[in-house]
ROSE-4610 file (N, C-alpha, C; in Angstrom, 1 decimal, always signed):
// ROSE-4610
residu = [X/X/X/X/X/X/X/X/X/X/X/X/X/X/X/X/X/X/X/X/X/X/X/X/X/X/X/X/X/X/X/X/X/X/X/X/X/X/X/X/X/X/X/X/X/X/X/X/X/X/X/X/X/X/X/X/X/X/X/X/X/X/X/X/X/X/X/X/X/X/X/X/X/X/X/X/X/X/X/X/X/X/X/X/X/X/X/X/X/X/X/X/X/X/X/X/X/X/X/X/X/X/X/X/X/X/X/X/X/X/X/X/X/X/X/X/X/X/X/X/X/X/X/X/X/X/X/X/X/X/X/X/X/X/X/X/X/X/X/X/X/X/X/X/X/X/X/X/X/X/X/X/X/X/X/X/X/X/X/X/X/X/X/X/X/X/X/X/X/X/X/X/X/X/X/X/X/X/X/X/X/X/X/X/X/X/X/X/X/X/X/X/X/X/X/X/X/X/X/X/X/X/X/X/X/X/X/X/X/X/X/X/X/X/X/X/X/X/X/X/X/X/X/X/X/X/X/X/X/X/X/X/X/X/X/X/X/X/X/X/X/X/X/X/X/X/X/X/X/X/X/X/X/X/X/X/X/X/X/X/X/X/X/X/X/X/X/X/X/X/X/X/X/X/X/X/X/X/X/X/X/X/X/X/X/X/X/X/X/X/X/X/X/X/X/X/X/X/X/X/X/X/X/X/X/X/X/X/X/X/X/X/X/X/X/X/X/X/X/X/X/X/X/X/X/X/X/X/X/X/X/X/X/X/X/X/X/X/X/X/X/X/X/X/X/X/X/X/X/X/X/X/X/X/X/X/X/X/X/X/X/X/X/X/X/X/X/X/X/X/X/X/X/X/X/X/X/X/X/X/X/X/X/X/X/X/X/X/X/X/X/X/X/X/X/X/X/X/X/X/X/X/X/X/X/X/X/X/X/X/X/X/X/X/X/X/X/X/X/X/X/X/X/X/X/X/X/X/X/X/X/X/X/X/X/X/X/X/X/X/X/X/X/X/X/X/X/X/X/X/X/X/X/X/X/X/X/X/X/X/X/X/X/X/X/X/X/X/X/X/X/X/X/X/X/X/X/X/X/X/X/X/X/X/X/X/X/X/X/X/X/X]
num = [1/1/1/2/2/2/3/3/3/4/4/4/5/5/5/6/6/6/7/7/7/8/8/8/9/9/9/10/10/10/11/11/11/12/12/12/13/13/13/14/14/14/15/15/15/16/16/16/17/17/17/18/18/18/19/19/19/20/20/20/21/21/21/22/22/22/23/23/23/24/24/24/25/25/25/26/26/26/27/27/27/28/28/28/29/29/29/30/30/30/31/31/31/32/32/32/33/33/33/34/34/34/35/35/35/36/36/36/37/37/37/38/38/38/39/39/39/40/40/40/41/41/41/42/42/42/43/43/43/44/44/44/45/45/45/46/46/46/47/47/47/48/48/48/49/49/49/50/50/50/51/51/51/52/52/52/53/53/53/54/54/54/55/55/55/56/56/56/57/57/57/58/58/58/59/59/59/60/60/60/61/61/61/62/62/62/63/63/63/64/64/64/65/65/65/66/66/66/67/67/67/68/68/68/69/69/69/70/70/70/71/71/71/72/72/72/73/73/73/74/74/74/75/75/75/76/76/76/77/77/77/78/78/78/79/79/79/80/80/80/81/81/81/82/82/82/83/83/83/84/84/84/85/85/85/86/86/86/87/87/87/88/88/88/89/89/89/90/90/90/91/91/91/92/92/92/93/93/93/94/94/94/95/95/95/96/96/96/97/97/97/98/98/98/99/99/99/100/100/100/101/101/101/102/102/102/103/103/103/104/104/104/105/105/105/106/106/106/107/107/107/108/108/108/109/109/109/110/110/110/111/111/111/112/112/112/113/113/113/114/114/114/115/115/115/116/116/116/117/117/117/118/118/118/119/119/119/120/120/120/121/121/121/122/122/122/123/123/123/124/124/124/125/125/125/126/126/126/127/127/127/128/128/128/129/129/129/130/130/130/131/131/131/132/132/132/133/133/133/134/134/134/135/135/135/136/136/136/137/137/137/138/138/138/139/139/139/140/140/140/141/141/141/142/142/142/143/143/143/144/144/144/145/145/145/146/146/146/147/147/147/148/148/148/149/149/149/150/150/150/151/151/151/152/152/152/153/153/153/154/154/154/155/155/155/156/156/156/157/157/157/158/158/158/159/159/159/160/160/160/161/161/161/162/162/162/163/163/163/164/164/164]
x = [+25.2/+24.1/+23.3/+22.7/+22.8/+21.3/+21.9/+20.8/+20.3/+18.7/+18.1/+18.5/+18.4/+18.8/+17.7/+17.3/+16.4/+16.7/+15.1/+15.7/+15.2/+16.5/+15.1/+15.5/+15.2/+14.4/+16.0/+16.9/+17.5/+18.7/+18.4/+19.1/+17.9/+16.8/+15.9/+16.2/+16.1/+16.1/+17.8/+19.0/+20.2/+20.1/+19.2/+18.8/+17.5/+17.4/+16.4/+17.5/+18.4/+18.8/+19.0/+19.7/+19.6/+18.8/+17.7/+16.4/+15.9/+16.3/+15.6/+16.7/+17.8/+19.2/+18.1/+18.1/+17.6/+16.5/+15.3/+14.5/+14.3/+15.5/+15.5/+17.0/+17.3/+18.0/+16.7/+16.5/+15.4/+15.2/+13.9/+12.9/+13.6/+14.6/+15.4/+15.6/+16.4/+16.6/+15.8/+14.3/+13.5/+13.2/+13.3/+12.8/+13.4/+14.3/+15.2/+15.1/+14.5/+14.0/+12.9/+12.6/+11.3/+11.1/+11.7/+11.3/+10.9/+9.6/+9.5/+9.9/+10.5/+10.5/+9.8/+9.6/+9.2/+7.6/+7.5/+5.6/+4.9/+3.5/+2.7/+1.5/+1.1/+0.1/-1.1/-1.7/-2.5/-4.2/-4.9/-6.2/-6.8/-7.0/-7.3/-8.8/-9.7/-10.9/-11.5/-10.7/-10.6/-10.6/-9.5/-9.0/-9.1/-8.7/-9.3/-8.4/-8.2/-6.9/-6.3/-5.7/-4.9/-5.2/-5.4/-5.5/-7.4/-8.2/-8.7/-10.1/-9.8/-11.0/-11.7/-10.9/-11.9/-10.8/-11.5/-11.8/-10.7/-8.8/-7.7/-7.9/-7.9/-8.7/-7.5/-6.6/-5.4/-4.5/-3.7/-2.3/-2.1/-2.1/-1.2/-0.9/-1.5/-1.5/-1.4/-1.2/-1.4/+0.8/-0.2/+0.8/+0.9/+2.2/+2.3/+3.2/+3.4/+4.3/+3.8/+5.8/+7.2/+7.2/+6.5/+7.4/+7.8/+8.0/+8.5/+8.4/+8.9/+8.5/+8.1/+8.2/+7.8/+6.4/+5.3/+4.1/+3.6/+2.9/+2.9/+1.6/+1.2/+0.0/-0.1/-1.0/-2.0/-2.7/-2.4/-3.7/-3.7/-4.7/-5.7/-5.0/-3.9/-3.8/-2.3/-1.1/+0.0/+0.1/-1.2/-0.8/-1.7/-2.7/-2.6/-1.3/-0.4/+0.7/+1.1/+1.4/+2.7/+1.6/+0.8/-0.1/+0.0/-0.9/-0.6/+1.3/+2.3/+3.5/+3.7/+2.7/+3.0/+3.1/+2.8/+2.7/+3.2/+3.6/+4.4/+6.1/+6.3/+7.7/+8.4/+8.3/+9.6/+9.5/+9.1/+8.9/+9.6/+11.1/+12.7/+13.5/+13.2/+13.9/+13.9/+16.0/+16.2/+15.0/+14.7/+14.7/+12.8/+12.9/+11.1/+10.6/+9.8/+9.5/+9.0/+9.0/+6.9/+7.8/+6.4/+6.6/+5.1/+5.2/+4.5/+4.0/+3.8/+2.6/+3.2/+3.6/+4.4/+3.0/+2.6/+1.9/+1.8/+2.9/+2.6/+3.1/+3.5/+3.2/+2.4/+2.2/+1.2/+1.6/+3.3/+4.5/+4.8/+5.7/+5.5/+7.0/+7.4/+9.2/+8.8/+9.8/+11.1/+10.2/+9.8/+9.4/+9.7/+11.3/+11.9/+13.1/+13.4/+14.2/+13.3/+11.6/+10.6/+11.0/+10.2/+10.0/+8.5/+8.0/+6.3/+6.5/+5.0/+5.1/+3.7/+3.1/+1.7/+1.0/-0.3/-1.4/-2.1/-1.6/-3.0/-3.1/-4.4/-5.7/-5.8/-6.1/-5.7/-6.9/-6.8/-8.5/-8.8/-7.8/-7.7/-7.5/-7.8/-7.5/-6.5/-4.8/-3.8/-3.0/-3.7/-2.9/-1.2/-1.0/+0.7/+1.2/+1.1/+1.6/+3.5/+3.5/+5.0/+5.7/+6.9/+7.0/+9.4/+9.4/+11.0/+12.2/+11.8/+13.4/+12.7/+13.1/+13.3/+13.2/+12.1/+11.0/+11.8/+11.6/+10.8/+9.5/+10.2/+9.2/+8.6/+9.1/+9.6/+9.9/+9.4/+9.6/+10.5/+11.5/+12.1/+10.9/+10.7/+10.4/+9.7/+11.7/+11.4/+10.4/+10.9/+9.6/+7.9/+7.9/+6.6/+5.4/+6.6/+5.8/+5.4/+6.3/+5.1/+4.6/+4.7/+4.3/+2.7/+2.3/+1.0/+0.5/+2.0/+1.1/+0.9/+1.3/+1.3/-0.4/-1.1/-2.3/-3.3/-2.6/-3.7/-4.2/-4.9/-5.8/-6.9/-7.6/-8.2/-9.7/-9.0/-10.3/-10.7/-9.6/-10.6/-10.4/-10.9/-11.1/-9.4/-7.8/-6.8/-5.7/-4.7/-4.2/-2.9/-1.5/+0.0/+0.7/+1.1/+1.4/+2.7/+2.4/+3.6/+5.2/+5.4/+6.7/+6.9/+6.3/+5.8/+6.3]
y = [+46.1/+46.4/+45.6/+44.7/+43.5/+43.9/+43.9/+44.8/+42.9/+43.1/+41.6/+41.7/+40.9/+40.3/+40.0/+41.1/+40.7/+40.2/+39.1/+38.2/+38.8/+39.5/+39.7/+38.9/+38.8/+38.1/+37.4/+38.1/+37.7/+36.5/+37.0/+35.8/+34.7/+35.0/+33.8/+32.5/+33.1/+32.0/+31.3/+32.3/+30.9/+30.5/+30.1/+28.9/+28.0/+28.5/+27.4/+26.3/+26.3/+25.0/+23.9/+24.5/+24.0/+23.2/+23.5/+22.8/+21.5/+22.3/+20.8/+20.1/+20.0/+18.5/+18.6/+19.5/+18.2/+17.5/+17.9/+17.2/+16.4/+16.3/+14.7/+13.4/+14.2/+13.2/+12.5/+13.9/+13.3/+12.2/+11.8/+11.0/+9.7/+9.5/+7.6/+7.1/+8.5/+8.1/+7.2/+7.9/+7.9/+6.6/+5.8/+5.3/+3.6/+4.1/+2.6/+2.7/+0.8/+0.4/+0.6/+1.4/+1.6/+2.4/+2.7/+4.0/+3.6/+3.1/+2.7/+2.0/+1.0/+0.1/-0.2/-1.6/-1.2/-1.4/-1.5/-2.2/-1.0/+0.0/+0.8/+0.6/+1.7/+1.9/+0.8/-0.2/-0.1/+0.2/+0.9/+1.2/+0.1/-0.5/-1.6/-1.2/-2.5/-3.0/-1.8/-1.3/-0.3/-1.2/-1.5/-2.6/-4.2/-4.1/-5.9/-6.3/-7.9/-8.7/-8.9/-8.5/-8.4/-10.1/-11.2/-12.2/-13.3/-13.3/-13.7/-12.5/-11.3/-9.8/-9.6/-10.7/-10.2/-9.0/-8.5/-6.9/-7.1/-6.5/-6.5/-6.6/-6.3/-5.7/-6.8/-7.2/-8.3/-7.7/-6.6/-6.4/-8.4/-8.5/-10.2/-10.9/-11.1/-12.1/-11.5/-9.9/-9.2/-9.1/-9.5/-9.5/-8.4/-7.7/-6.9/-7.6/-7.3/-7.7/-6.9/-6.4/-5.5/-6.1/-5.7/-7.2/-6.0/-6.4/-5.5/-3.9/-3.2/-1.9/-1.3/-1.5/-1.1/-1.3/-2.5/-2.7/-3.2/-3.0/-3.5/-3.5/-5.3/-6.1/-6.3/-5.9/-6.7/-7.8/-7.8/-9.5/-9.8/-10.0/-10.2/-11.3/-12.1/-13.2/-13.4/-13.4/-13.9/-15.3/-16.2/-17.2/-17.0/-16.2/-15.6/-14.8/-14.4/-13.8/-15.2/-15.6/-17.1/-17.9/-18.2/-18.5/-16.9/-15.8/-15.1/-15.5/-15.8/-16.1/-17.2/-18.4/-19.5/-19.9/-18.7/-18.3/-17.2/-17.1/-15.7/-16.0/-15.7/-16.0/-15.4/-13.8/-12.5/-13.6/-14.3/-14.7/-14.8/-15.3/-15.6/-14.2/-12.8/-12.2/-12.0/-10.9/-11.1/-9.6/-8.9/-7.9/-7.6/-9.0/-9.4/-9.0/-8.2/-7.6/-8.3/-9.5/-9.9/-9.5/-8.4/-7.8/-8.4/-9.1/-9.9/-9.4/-9.7/-9.3/-9.7/-9.3/-10.2/-10.6/-12.4/-12.5/-11.4/-11.9/-11.8/-9.8/-9.2/-7.3/-7.0/-7.3/-6.8/-5.8/-6.1/-4.8/-5.5/-4.5/-5.8/-6.0/-7.4/-8.2/-9.0/-7.8/-8.8/-10.6/-10.5/-11.9/-13.0/-12.7/-13.1/-14.4/-12.9/-12.7/-13.7/-13.3/-14.5/-15.3/-15.7/-17.9/-17.7/-19.1/-19.1/-20.5/-20.4/-20.9/-21.0/-22.3/-23.5/-23.2/-22.6/-23.1/-21.6/-21.1/-19.6/-19.5/-19.2/-19.1/-18.0/-18.5/-16.7/-16.5/-15.5/-15.7/-15.7/-16.2/-17.6/-19.2/-18.8/-20.4/-21.7/-20.4/-21.5/-21.4/-20.4/-20.8/-20.5/-19.8/-19.1/-18.2/-18.2/-16.7/-16.4/-16.0/-14.5/-14.4/-15.3/-14.4/-13.8/-13.5/-12.4/-13.2/-14.3/-15.1/-16.5/-17.3/-18.5/-19.2/-20.3/-20.8/-22.8/-24.4/-25.3/-25.0/-26.0/-26.0/-24.9/-23.5/-22.2/-23.1/-22.6/-22.2/-21.6/-21.8/-20.3/-20.3/-18.6/-18.4/-19.8/-20.1/-21.0/-21.9/-22.5/-23.9/-23.5/-22.5/-22.3/-21.9/-21.0/-21.4/-22.2/-23.8/-24.8/-25.4/-25.1/-26.1/-24.9/-24.7/-23.4/-23.5/-23.7/-24.6/-25.5/-26.5/-27.7/-27.4/-27.3/-27.3/-26.7/-25.5/-25.0/-23.3/-23.0/-22.0/-22.5/-21.6/-22.1/-21.2/-19.9/-19.0/-19.1/-19.3/-19.8/-20.9/-21.7/-22.7/-22.9/-22.1/-22.5/-22.7/-24.1/-24.3/-23.5/-24.7/-23.6/-24.7/-23.7/-24.1/-25.4/-26.3/-27.4/-26.9/-27.5/-27.1/-25.8/-25.4/-23.9/-24.7]
z = [+3.6/+3.1/+1.8/+1.8/+1.0/+0.3/-1.4/-2.3/-3.2/-2.8/-3.7/-5.2/-5.4/-6.9/-7.8/-8.9/-9.2/-10.6/-11.0/-12.1/-12.7/-14.7/-15.6/-16.7/-17.8/-18.3/-19.1/-19.3/-20.6/-18.4/-17.4/-16.6/-16.5/-16.2/-16.3/-17.6/-18.8/-19.7/-20.3/-19.3/-18.5/-18.0/-17.2/-16.3/-17.0/-18.3/-18.9/-19.4/-19.9/-20.4/-19.2/-18.3/-16.7/-16.5/-16.3/-16.0/-16.8/-17.6/-19.4/-19.0/-18.9/-18.9/-17.9/-16.6/-15.1/-15.0/-15.9/-16.0/-17.1/-17.8/-18.7/-17.8/-17.3/-16.7/-15.0/-14.7/-12.8/-14.0/-14.8/-15.5/-15.6/-15.9/-16.9/-15.1/-13.7/-12.8/-11.8/-11.9/-10.8/-11.2/-12.8/-13.3/-12.9/-12.5/-12.3/-11.0/-11.0/-10.5/-9.1/-10.5/-9.9/-8.6/-8.0/-7.2/-6.3/-5.2/-4.0/-3.8/-2.2/-1.3/-0.2/+0.1/+1.9/+2.0/+2.6/+3.1/+2.6/+2.4/+2.4/+3.6/+3.6/+5.5/+4.6/+5.1/+4.6/+5.7/+5.0/+5.7/+5.6/+7.0/+7.5/+7.4/+7.4/+7.2/+5.5/+4.7/+4.0/+2.3/+2.5/+1.4/+1.6/-0.1/-0.5/-0.7/+0.3/-0.5/-1.9/-3.2/-4.4/-4.8/-3.7/-4.4/-3.9/-3.0/-2.6/-2.5/-2.6/-2.7/-1.6/-0.3/+0.9/+2.0/+2.8/+2.7/+4.6/+4.4/+4.8/+6.0/+6.7/+8.3/+9.4/+9.1/+9.9/+10.2/+11.6/+10.6/+10.6/+11.6/+12.4/+11.1/+10.7/+9.4/+7.7/+7.7/+5.9/+6.2/+4.4/+2.9/+2.4/+2.1/+0.9/-0.1/-1.5/-2.2/-3.2/-3.6/-4.7/-5.5/-6.7/-8.1/-8.8/-10.2/-10.8/-11.2/-11.3/-11.6/-10.4/-8.6/-8.3/-8.2/-8.4/-7.9/-7.1/-6.0/-5.0/-5.2/-4.8/-4.3/-3.1/-2.2/-0.7/-0.6/+0.5/+1.1/+2.6/+2.5/+4.2/+4.7/+4.2/+4.5/+3.9/+5.0/+4.5/+3.5/+3.2/+3.0/+1.1/+1.4/-0.2/-0.7/+0.3/-1.2/-1.1/-0.4/-1.0/-2.8/-2.7/-3.9/-5.1/-4.3/-5.5/-6.3/-5.6/-5.9/-7.3/-6.7/-7.2/-9.0/-9.7/-11.5/-11.3/-10.5/-11.6/-11.4/-12.6/-13.7/-12.9/-11.8/-10.9/-9.0/-9.3/-7.5/-6.9/-7.8/-7.8/-7.4/-7.6/-8.4/-6.8/-6.7/-5.5/-5.1/-6.1/-5.8/-6.1/-5.9/-4.8/-3.7/-3.3/-2.1/-1.3/-0.2/+0.0/+2.2/+2.2/+3.6/+4.0/+5.4/+6.5/+7.4/+8.0/+9.8/+10.3/+11.3/+13.2/+13.3/+13.7/+14.4/+15.8/+16.0/+17.3/+17.6/+16.9/+16.9/+16.2/+14.9/+13.5/+13.4/+12.9/+12.4/+11.3/+10.2/+9.3/+9.4/+9.1/+8.6/+7.3/+6.8/+5.8/+5.5/+4.6/+4.0/+4.3/+3.3/+2.7/+4.4/+5.3/+6.5/+7.3/+7.6/+8.6/+8.8/+9.6/+10.1/+10.0/+9.6/+9.4/+10.4/+11.0/+12.3/+12.4/+11.9/+11.9/+13.4/+12.7/+14.3/+14.1/+14.2/+14.5/+13.5/+14.0/+13.1/+12.2/+10.9/+9.9/+9.5/+8.3/+8.2/+6.9/+6.7/+5.0/+5.5/+6.4/+7.5/+6.4/+6.1/+5.8/+7.5/+8.1/+9.6/+10.2/+9.2/+9.5/+10.0/+10.9/+11.6/+11.4/+10.6/+10.5/+11.8/+12.0/+13.2/+13.3/+13.9/+13.4/+14.4/+14.8/+15.0/+14.9/+14.5/+14.2/+15.4/+16.1/+16.9/+16.2/+17.3/+17.3/+16.3/+15.5/+14.4/+13.4/+12.6/+12.3/+10.8/+9.8/+8.1/+8.2/+7.0/+6.1/+5.6/+4.7/+3.5/+2.3/+2.0/+0.8/+1.5/+2.4/+3.1/+3.4/+4.1/+4.1/+3.0/+1.6/+0.7/-0.5/-0.3/-0.5/+0.4/+2.1/+2.1/+2.4/+2.2/+1.7/-0.3/-1.0/-2.3/-1.9/-1.6/-0.8/-1.1/+0.1/+0.9/-0.4/-0.8/-2.2/-2.0/-2.5/-2.8/-0.9/-0.6/+0.2/-0.4/-0.9/-1.1/-2.7/-3.6/-5.2/-5.6/-6.4/-7.2/-8.2/-7.3/-8.0/-8.1/-8.0/-7.9/-9.2/-7.9/-8.7/-9.9/-10.0/-11.0/-11.0/-11.8/-11.5/-11.0/-9.8/-9.5/-8.9/-8.7/-8.1/-6.7]
């Protein structure tokens, strides 16, 4: 028959150094890489774009960017996300994440690997949609960013820094 072990004061105190060491090590480990990666759920119709301030309500055109330290920004239009990156010194960092709404399915795509087609009417009139597979006339992420920067902001009177 099993006899349950009762923790006495001496046994409990012997565990304290190990718990303190575990707590001390877990803080720095959690800080590495900012913790979370990937897109997060959007409260459609309840959150605002971090670039233009409009309500984010269409998953076919939304974007999310995860930057240094895991900080996340949300956008109502993939063009707003591209404009947001224009003056960010970390925009070319390989750890930066750009998530784009698939214009056909409304699911998240890795924006750096997605292809961008011109034409679909988007919330802020950048008029690009992200797709998973290349097709005639589709732009790579780098070319999409250049096209949006050349077009300029449609929602605010801002222009990208030269050479962005």
